[in-house]
C-alpha positions in Angstrom: 146.8 -89.0 -141.9 150.5 -89.0 -142.1 152.3 -89.6 -145.3 153.6 -93.2 -145.9 157.3 -93.5 -145.3 159.3 -93.6 -148.4 161.8 -96.1 -147.0 159.2 -98.9 -146.4 158.2 -101.5 -149.0 155.5 -100.2 -151.3 153.4 -103.4 -151.0 152.6 -102.7 -147.4 149.4 -100.8 -147.0 149.8 -96.9 -147.0 148.0 -96.7 -143.7 150.5 -99.0 -142.1 153.5 -97.4 -143.6 152.4 -94.1 -142.3 151.7 -95.1 -138.7 153.8 -95.7 -135.7 153.5 -99.1 -134.1 152.5 -99.4 -130.3 155.4 -99.3 -128.1 155.0 -101.6 -125.0 156.7 -101.0 -121.7 160.1 -102.2 -121.3 160.6 -105.8 -120.5 164.3 -106.1 -119.4 165.8 -109.4 -120.2 168.4 -109.0 -117.4 167.3 -109.5 -113.8 167.7 -107.2 -110.8 165.2 -104.5 -111.8 162.4 -103.2 -109.7 159.7 -103.3 -112.4 157.1 -100.6 -111.8 156.4 -99.6 -115.5 153.9 -102.2 -117.0 151.2 -102.5 -114.3 151.9 -106.1 -113.4 150.6 -107.3 -110.1 153.5 -107.7 -107.6 151.8 -110.7 -106.0 151.4 -114.2 -107.4 148.3 -115.7 -108.9 146.1 -118.1 -107.0 147.7 -121.6 -106.2 144.8 -123.1 -108.0 146.3 -121.5 -111.3 149.6 -123.4 -110.9 147.7 -126.6 -110.3 145.6 -126.0 -113.4 148.7 -125.4 -115.5 150.4 -128.5 -114.2 147.4 -130.6 -115.0 147.0 -129.0 -118.5 150.7 -129.7 -119.2 149.8 -133.4 -119.2 147.2 -133.0 -121.9 147.8 -134.2 -125.5 149.0 -130.9 -127.0 148.6 -132.3 -130.6 144.8 -131.4 -130.1 143.6 -127.8 -130.7 142.1 -126.0 -127.7 138.2 -125.3 -127.6 137.7 -122.7 -130.1 135.4 -120.7 -127.9 137.0 -121.4 -124.6 133.8 -122.6 -123.1 135.3 -123.7 -119.8 136.6 -120.1 -119.3 133.3 -118.6 -120.5 131.4 -120.7 -118.1 133.6 -119.8 -115.2 133.2 -116.1 -116.0 129.4 -116.5 -116.3 129.2 -118.1 -112.9 131.4 -115.4 -111.3 129.5 -112.4 -112.8 126.1 -113.9 -112.9 125.7 -113.8 -116.7 125.3 -116.6 -119.3 128.0 -118.0 -121.6 126.2 -116.2 -124.5 127.1 -112.8 -122.8 130.9 -113.6 -123.0 133.7 -113.8 -125.5 137.2 -114.9 -124.5 140.3 -113.2 -125.9 144.0 -113.4 -125.9 144.2 -110.6 -123.6 141.8 -107.7 -123.7 144.1 -106.2 -126.6 142.8 -109.1 -128.8 139.3 -108.2 -128.0 139.9 -104.4 -128.8 141.1 -105.5 -132.3 138.0 -108.0 -132.7 135.7 -105.1 -131.9 137.2 -102.8 -134.6 137.3 -105.7 -137.0 133.6 -106.3 -136.6 132.4 -102.8 -136.5 134.6 -100.3 -138.4 135.1 -99.9 -142.1 138.0 -97.8 -143.5 137.2 -94.1 -142.9 134.7 -94.8 -140.1 135.2 -92.7 -136.8 136.4 -94.2 -133.6 136.3 -91.8 -130.6 138.0 -91.7 -127.2 139.1 -89.4 -124.6 142.9 -88.6 -124.4 145.3 -89.1 -122.9 144.5 -92.8 -122.7 145.7 -96.3 -123.6 147.8 -95.5 -126.7 147.1 -98.9 -128.3 143.7 -97.4 -129.5 145.6 -95.2 -131.8 147.4 -98.2 -133.3 144.5 -100.3 -133.7 142.4 -97.5 -135.3 145.4 -96.9 -137.7 145.5 -100.6 -138.7 141.7 -100.5 -139.4 142.2 -97.5 -141.7 139.6 -95.6 -139.5 139.6 -92.0 -138.3 140.6 -91.5 -134.8 138.6 -88.7 -133.0 140.8 -87.9 -129.9 138.8 -85.8 -127.6 140.8 -84.1 -124.8 139.9 -84.9 -121.1 139.1 -82.0 -118.9 141.7 -81.3 -116.3 139.8 -83.4 -113.7 139.7 -86.4 -116.1 135.8 -86.4 -116.2 133.9 -87.5 -119.2 134.3 -85.0 -122.0 130.9 -83.6 -123.0 131.9 -83.5 -126.7 132.6 -87.3 -126.8 129.1 -88.3 -128.0 129.1 -85.4 -130.6 131.8 -87.4 -132.5 129.1 -89.7 -134.0 131.5 -92.5 -134.0 131.0 -96.2 -134.9 132.8 -97.1 -131.8 133.6 -95.1 -128.8 136.2 -96.4 -126.3 136.2 -95.3 -122.7 139.1 -96.8 -120.6 137.8 -96.9 -117.0 139.8 -96.6 -114.7 141.7 -94.6 -117.3 145.2 -95.3 -118.2 147.5 -93.6 -117.6 145.6 -91.3 -115.1 143.9 -94.1 -112.9 140.9 -91.9 -112.6 137.4 -93.3 -112.6 134.2 -92.2 -114.5 130.9 -92.8 -112.6 128.9 -95.7 -114.2 125.8 -93.4 -114.3 127.8 -91.0 -116.7 128.6 -94.0 -118.9 125.1 -95.2 -119.0 124.0 -91.6 -120.2 126.8 -91.6 -122.8 125.6 -95.0 -124.2 122.3 -93.4 -125.0 124.0 -90.5 -126.9 126.6 -92.2 -129.0 125.9 -93.3 -132.5 127.4 -96.7 -132.3 129.0 -99.1 -130.0 130.3 -98.0 -126.5 133.2 -100.1 -125.4 134.1 -99.7 -121.6 137.7 -101.0 -121.2 137.8 -102.1 -117.6 141.2 -103.6 -117.4 141.9 -102.1 -114.1 138.4 -102.2 -112.6 139.0 -104.7 -109.9 141.1 -102.0 -108.2 138.1 -99.6 -108.4 134.8 -99.1 -106.4 132.3 -99.8 -109.2 131.9 -101.3 -112.7 130.0 -100.9 -115.7 129.3 -104.6 -116.1 125.6 -104.1 -115.3 125.2 -102.1 -118.4 125.5 -105.1 -120.7 122.1 -106.3 -119.4 120.5 -102.7 -119.7 121.9 -101.2 -122.9 122.0 -102.9 -126.4 125.1 -101.0 -127.4 127.5 -101.6 -124.5 130.5 -104.1 -124.3 132.7 -104.2 -121.3 136.1 -105.6 -121.5 138.1 -107.2 -118.7 141.7 -108.5 -118.4 143.0 -111.1 -116.0 146.5 -109.8 -116.4 146.3 -107.1 -113.6 144.2 -108.1 -110.6 144.4 -111.9 -111.2 148.3 -111.7 -111.8 148.0 -113.5 -115.2 149.9 -111.1 -117.4 151.9 -113.8 -118.8 148.9 -116.0 -119.8 147.1 -113.4 -122.0 143.4 -113.9 -120.9 140.7 -111.2 -121.6 137.0 -111.3 -121.4 134.4 -109.2 -123.5 131.0 -109.0 -121.9 128.0 -107.7 -124.0 124.4 -108.4 -125.1 124.3 -111.9 -126.7 123.6 -110.5 -130.2 126.6 -108.4 -130.0 128.8 -111.2 -128.7 127.6 -113.5 -131.5 128.7 -111.1 -134.2 132.1 -110.6 -132.5 132.6 -114.3 -132.4 132.4 -114.3 -136.3 135.7 -112.4 -136.6 137.9 -113.6 -133.8 140.9 -116.0 -134.7 139.9 -119.6 -134.8 141.8 -120.7 -131.6 142.7 -117.4 -130.0 143.5 -119.0 -126.5 145.7 -121.8 -125.7 144.8 -124.8 -123.6 146.9 -123.5 -120.8 145.5 -120.0 -120.9 141.9 -121.4 -120.8 142.6 -123.6 -117.8 144.6 -120.7 -116.0 141.9 -118.3 -116.5 139.1 -120.5 -115.3 141.1 -121.5 -112.0 141.8 -117.8 -111.3 138.2 -116.9 -111.6 137.3 -119.8 -109.3 139.5 -118.3 -106.5 138.1 -114.8 -106.4 139.0 -114.3 -102.8 142.7 -114.7 -103.5 142.5 -111.9 -106.0 140.5 -109.7 -103.7 143.1 -110.0 -101.0 145.9 -109.0 -103.2 143.8 -106.0 -104.4 143.3 -104.8 -101.0 147.1 -104.9 -100.4 147.7 -103.0 -103.6 145.0 -100.3 -102.7 146.7 -99.7 -99.3 150.2 -99.4 -100.8 148.7 -97.1 -103.7 147.4 -94.7 -101.0 150.7 -94.5 -99.3 152.6 -94.0 -102.6 150.2 -91.3 -103.7 150.7 -89.4 -100.5 154.5 -89.6 -100.6 154.7 -88.5 -104.2 152.5 -85.4 -103.3 155.0 -84.7 -100.6 157.8 -84.8 -103.2 155.9 -82.1 -105.1 154.0 -84.1 -107.7 150.4 -83.8 -108.5 148.8 -87.2 -108.4 145.1 -87.6 -109.4 143.1 -90.0 -107.2 143.7 -93.5 -108.7 141.5 -96.4 -108.7 143.8 -98.6 -110.7 147.0 -100.5 -109.7 149.2 -97.5 -110.7 149.5 -93.7 -110.1 150.2 -90.9 -112.5 152.8 -88.5 -110.9 152.9 -85.1 -112.6 155.0 -81.9 -112.4 153.2 -79.6 -114.7 155.4 -78.1 -117.4 158.6 -80.0 -116.2 159.9 -82.8 -118.4 160.3 -86.0 -116.4 162.7 -87.8 -118.7 165.6 -87.1 -116.5 163.9 -88.6 -113.5 162.9 -91.7 -115.5 166.4 -92.1 -116.7 167.9 -91.5 -113.2 165.6 -94.2 -111.8 166.6 -96.6 -114.6 170.3 -96.1 -113.7 169.3 -97.3 -110.2 167.5 -100.3 -111.9 164.0 -99.1 -111.1 161.6 -98.9 -114.1 158.7 -96.5 -114.3 156.8 -95.4 -117.5 157.6 -92.3 -119.2 155.7 -91.1 -122.2 157.5 -88.7 -124.5 154.3 -87.0 -125.8 153.2 -83.4 -125.7 150.4 -84.2 -123.2 152.5 -86.5 -120.8 156.1 -85.4 -121.1 155.8 -84.1 -117.5 154.6 -87.1 -115.9 155.5 -90.6 -114.7 153.2 -93.6 -114.5 154.2 -95.7 -111.7 152.9 -99.3 -110.9 152.0 -100.0 -107.3 154.5 -102.7 -106.3 155.1 -104.3 -103.0 155.8 -102.1 -99.9 159.5 -102.8 -100.2 159.6 -101.9 -103.9 157.7 -98.7 -103.3 160.0 -97.8 -100.4 163.0 -98.3 -102.7 161.4 -96.2 -105.5 160.5 -93.3 -103.0 164.1 -93.4 -101.6 165.7 -93.1 -105.0 163.2 -90.3 -105.9 164.2 -88.4 -102.8 168.0 -88.9 -103.5 167.5 -87.7 -107.1 165.6 -84.7 -106.0 168.4 -83.8 -103.5 171.0 -83.6 -106.2 169.0 -81.9 -108.9 169.6 -78.3 -109.8 166.6 -75.9 -108.8 164.0 -75.4 -111.6 
């Protein structure tokens, strides 16, 4: 572990003083940006969500919300053919990731995951004082065979993976669940844009938890609604360590309404998938390597060529994409699938930038 910084207060835990906090994607306060950096859905949520929020606004806010968000759990149980006892609601799936580590990991325990992946895992493991076992993906982003050998208390697999958008077959995850030493957490924040889901494993395996987010496919990023699905004995233990009232009344109502209008979500997913295919093809035409994505973003890579200048040139044109200044991703941009007009503007800007760039 890195040494604690000498300029931070000594009463802060050494593990916290030594770590870097998670850096979210830019959220510009000024308008006028085409925002393709944080994987928000470009289309609005169901009209039922607006109606539910308006009804909720008339409630007496002096009262706490339901601590277990049972209206939301029941809506999810009906949607996914499970029971309330299979489900825990969270303040986004990030909250649920923290709950899992809080329940399962002691300081010094191992937490394993393939990399590159969602960088919040590093932050949460550092907060827990646990040991991160970062197993490199193979070049095709398939499941690393060494992952189970880590003998970790918790193993995370982001599927579809962020930032690659690639998908690991559910049969491979089922086999992994039989080999890991502890809990397998399948982080399915983007799964509604994919062709399959590991959700069925929560009925089949005693050590599998599947996380979902309503931020992406349901267009509720501002509501912070996440769901954990797992065997009831596991969910019951996770409930013990969640915050007392971790979802607001408005979030509960909005999430339940969104789940009730599943067709609206699926229609937007189809639009995103169509635009994703066109974006991927055009980026390949510009010389980028683009792995096949099953998420609402793509990873555009020029192996060995730093993409910071492209990111900065796009930002000057008020187009935001995600650039990761890390050794394993410095040569890539993660690009959210926006509307057709937004994608056209991005591609036009990238062509213009390429036409003025000096030869490599």
